[in-house]
Steps between C-alpha positions, in 0.01 A plus 500: 500500500450627140407855398151393397418373847490865618349639181188711464400520135350784302314341204486696177305410192713709260270540198224637727731690739653687206173565317597304184268436201301173526622373163853476370525594129859366484598797283505800735821641639570410867307729735737506800204480737673255736722789616198621696590236759814700583281789618325262740820355650511756789140413584566124485802541726323732741221243534760249618484261207834334429398302188296572188321231304436605143223336301576433129754739343590323174355556151148373477181551304273624777519434872858375534423131551485447123871533449636573151867545593662396826814712444348842414316732736152574372519808278195645684724504807829602345832339416732256672720794595199670663424196709867464586490852638190423708658189645823693570309770686313245711817313584677826585227553760536154652194358326508154337342437157279207409341462156231276356611181329225398269619158387185290469378680184578772246294718275413427137757764400788315669767462239516124510126453480485750206734258322261215574211709372695560176637146445269274696638152558810592294604761758810407689327639810188291481623284794528814718121481530231231529406486134287232340256442205191705487413867504523779755237759604720759316472306172843343501533174299611320818382467857702624799450510874413833659514588866172386661314549174642844421649446149663843492730342758697221329620230737877430483629145495707499814611142442707619199867555595531781247213693661642451846849611388355800330315606815814449715704705249242782529520499882878515477474804271251667740741454782778653293296784361288600796665329800164355607478333838236245420190393310131467557385209287164555340249209539764291668229244576506412128872462470658156469684406823820384334508835322476670840792294627715596199396860540589488865850364428568756228385797706684397813809458280454865395472610862449293815248757635307521171135490610247278324134556584212336316137583446289220651131490597385185677636170625814411692753772424782262584448352154666807353690643802792287612878517533543389133221708343349831618588708805146633544151496352196729512287429803149518351359299787583776743409772250146377510511452878624854559221696335215266586600478870461875522188518295325211682631616839630147536870496588481123540537463122842663465616356831410152377700550182804632689486211749467251218791651311743612772379384844678268741305185418677216317266528201585861422598542134737790468670556834834674437405605148412848381208515263425820312205676670280773365157657537463600130692493169451557128251214471259564786296791636676754714478432873347847560214386271473151647470609865155587622650729762791726393594540864640142470771610255763571764432175694507278189844637407623452853400134462656476150838630613526300828358158411741245356592577143649767272260793462430672170303823444354585157579847374246758605350284771727665749279808453177293528430499126185323387435274197237242427590186292142486374572822304789340307874464549571859398333628815753302698798630304473882485759764443697563820483842655716613791291641787545632848552232761184419691423302809522168324825584318664594827368185664642278228827687513549421869420135436732464204796667673447287807485185298827581322672509835323210676653152516187391677269584209744356252544163666292482815254231605128560513286454808131605548440683828140602503211461256141599480282581200606864505831493680827323428842504652809294410868488575811445291821388673862459389819469703326599824341814358124543440269712290131514597213609271155583631198582279158625602262509202194576713367858521526498875809492713634167626723389780757227414650287774833390356693461828847522351803594703773714344556854381298566187495814280201607292663547154242770400533717815838388646329468835607225745204272574450255788336195339453332839211739539181520294560663160215721388474556119264750349243374243629429149858527601818299539827504693836339445747460792865416472691360795815690581 
C-alpha cells in the first residue's frame, strides 16, 4: 500500500490563497507571499490532511497555467528558497507535497516561445511548438496551436524529444529543490499517451512512490490511468453525481456511478483503483454555493471521504466558504483567512483522520446496502474488516435496516452500535461506522 492510498488532500490555489496581483509585470522583486502557507500548516494538520496539492507555483503571466519559466517560483509568490521552506515545513509535519505540472501548453512569455516570436521559422525552438504558415490572433507572422482555442496558451509539441527531455529535467530539479512527492498533470486528457508513459518511467525512477494524478473530465479513465501511465485521475463523473444527488434528492445517481465504477459486477471500470474525488476545486463553484440545502454539507463530505477514491478538499471549503463560478474565477480563488473551527471543519477533521488510519477506506471493496431516493447506505470491506456509511438527505428521520453482525463504532461519537437492529438517522445527517 502506497502513502497516497491513505491520503486526504488539501488543495491550494497559491496565487489566490496568498492574495497575489492578477498580472505579473516580470520586473517586481519577489513578494514572499508563499510563506503565508507556513502559517496555515497547523490548521491543515489539525484538520487531518496529510497531503497538500498546490496549483501552479512557477513564473507565469497571469493565472499560473500560462507558464513563463518552469524553474523559477512566480515572483508574486516569492522565491525558490521560499517555496523550499514551505515544502520543508509541510514535510516536517508529515504532509506530502504535490504540485501542478502544466505540460500541455505554456504562456506566450515562455522563454522558448519568445525566441520563436523573435526569430520565427529561424528559431531553433520552432519545433518545440506546432508552428506553421499563416498568422496568429496576436499578430505573429506564423500560426501556432493554442489550448482549446486559447492562444495565450501555446501548445507544446510533446512528440519532440527535446521538449520531453526538458520537462523531465525540470521534474528532476523540482524533486531535488523541493522534495516533491508527486504531480497533478493539468489537462491530462490532452496529453499524448506515449508522453505519459515516458513521464511515468522517469518519475518512478525518481521515487517508486512518486504520485502521478491527471486532470480528466469524461470518457473511460483507464485510457490515462494504468500501471504504465497515471496512478490516479480526477473523478468528474462522481463530482457531478455528488452535488446533483443531494440537490435532486435522488441518491440513485451517485449510487449508479459508484456501482458502475467500483461495484462487484464484471463490467465495473475502476475496481481496485483510487480516483481523485472532490466536491469543488479552483475551476467550479464551491459546494456550499452549489447545494440547495446547506444542511447537506456534513453528509456530502461523509460520502466524499468514505466512497472509493482519494478525497481532496479545496482551501476554505472546510469552513463552508461560498463562491459562484458565474461571477468569475477570482471568486473561486480568494485570499485565505484562518478562522475558528466550525461544525463542518470538525466533521471533516474526524473523517480525514479516520481515513489516514483506515486500510478499509484505502483499499476496501464497495457494496451497496440500502438505497432510496433520499437514503443511501454502503459498505467497504478489506481483510475481514468493514466500514459502513449511511446517509439520510431527507428532512425527516429515517430507519435503516442494515442487519449487519459485528461490533461497530460510530467514528463521530465513539459509541458502539448494534447494526443488527434498525438504525435511525436524523434528517439531513450521516453516520460512519468502523468495525472493531
